[in-house]
Structure formats: structure tokens, C-alpha cells
C-alpha positions as CSV (number, residue, x, y, z in Angstrom):
1,X,16.8,-81.1,-17.9
2,X,16.6,-84.6,-19.4
3,X,14.4,-85.7,-22.3
4,X,14.2,-87.5,-25.6
5,X,15.8,-86.4,-28.8
6,X,14.3,-87.7,-32.0
7,X,16.7,-87.6,-35.0
8,X,14.8,-87.7,-38.3
9,X,17.4,-89.1,-40.8
10,X,17.6,-88.1,-44.4
11,X,16.5,-91.6,-45.4
12,X,13.3,-91.0,-43.4
13,X,14.3,-93.4,-40.6
14,X,14.2,-92.2,-37.0
15,X,16.9,-92.5,-34.3
16,X,15.8,-92.0,-30.7
17,X,18.1,-90.9,-27.9
18,X,16.3,-91.2,-24.5
19,X,17.2,-89.7,-21.2
20,X,19.7,-87.2,-22.6
21,X,20.4,-83.6,-21.5
22,X,18.9,-80.7,-23.4
23,X,22.5,-79.6,-24.1
24,X,22.9,-82.6,-26.4
25,X,19.8,-81.5,-28.4
26,X,21.3,-78.0,-28.8
27,X,24.6,-79.5,-29.9
28,X,22.9,-81.6,-32.5
29,X,20.8,-78.7,-33.9
30,X,23.9,-76.4,-34.1
31,X,25.8,-78.8,-36.4
32,X,26.1,-78.2,-40.1
33,X,23.1,-79.7,-41.8
34,X,25.1,-80.3,-45.0
35,X,27.6,-82.5,-43.2
36,X,27.7,-86.2,-44.2
37,X,27.9,-87.3,-40.5
38,X,26.9,-85.8,-37.2
39,X,29.0,-86.3,-34.1
40,X,28.1,-86.1,-30.4
41,X,29.0,-87.5,-27.0
42,X,26.5,-89.7,-25.1
43,X,27.5,-91.2,-21.7
44,X,31.1,-90.4,-22.4
45,X,31.1,-92.2,-25.7
46,X,31.6,-90.5,-29.1
47,X,28.8,-91.4,-31.4
48,X,28.5,-90.7,-35.2
49,X,25.2,-90.6,-37.1
50,X,24.6,-90.3,-40.8
51,X,23.3,-86.9,-41.8
52,X,20.0,-85.9,-40.3
53,X,17.3,-83.6,-41.6
54,X,15.6,-82.6,-38.3
55,X,16.1,-83.0,-34.6
56,X,13.0,-82.9,-32.3
57,X,13.1,-82.4,-28.5
58,X,10.5,-84.1,-26.3
59,X,10.9,-83.0,-22.7
60,X,9.7,-86.2,-21.1
61,X,10.2,-89.9,-21.9
62,X,8.1,-91.5,-24.5
63,X,5.6,-94.1,-23.5
64,X,6.5,-96.8,-26.1
65,X,3.7,-99.1,-24.7
66,X,1.2,-96.6,-26.1
67,X,1.5,-98.2,-29.6
68,X,3.9,-96.0,-31.7
């Protein structure tokens, strides 16, 4: 199942990962919250994020034209 993962960063910024598998969301939520960096693989590329406070799953794509 594909969807959108919203990563709420500790500095209150938001990182959006669109069209990703639900497995990636599970991988992100299972990582240690106290870690300084979070690692995952997207489209066969290793990606590192600064620490995140929350990960939210949205089962569809987000309609950005709506005015977010």
C-alpha cells in the first residue's frame, strides 16, 4: 500500500515523503526516538533525517492545490 508519510521534526518543521510504502512508515516509527538521526531507504537511496518527534501516515496522496 502506498501513501504519504509526514515527519514532524523536533524543530517543528515538516518533511513529506510522498508515494512511499507503508513498510517505510513502520520502519520510521520503530526507530529510536532519542537518536540524533533517522535512517531509511527510499527508491534504493539511503536517506538521513535529523531527529523527528512524530511520524504520521496518510493513506492517499495529499492534494497540495487545496491550500495547505
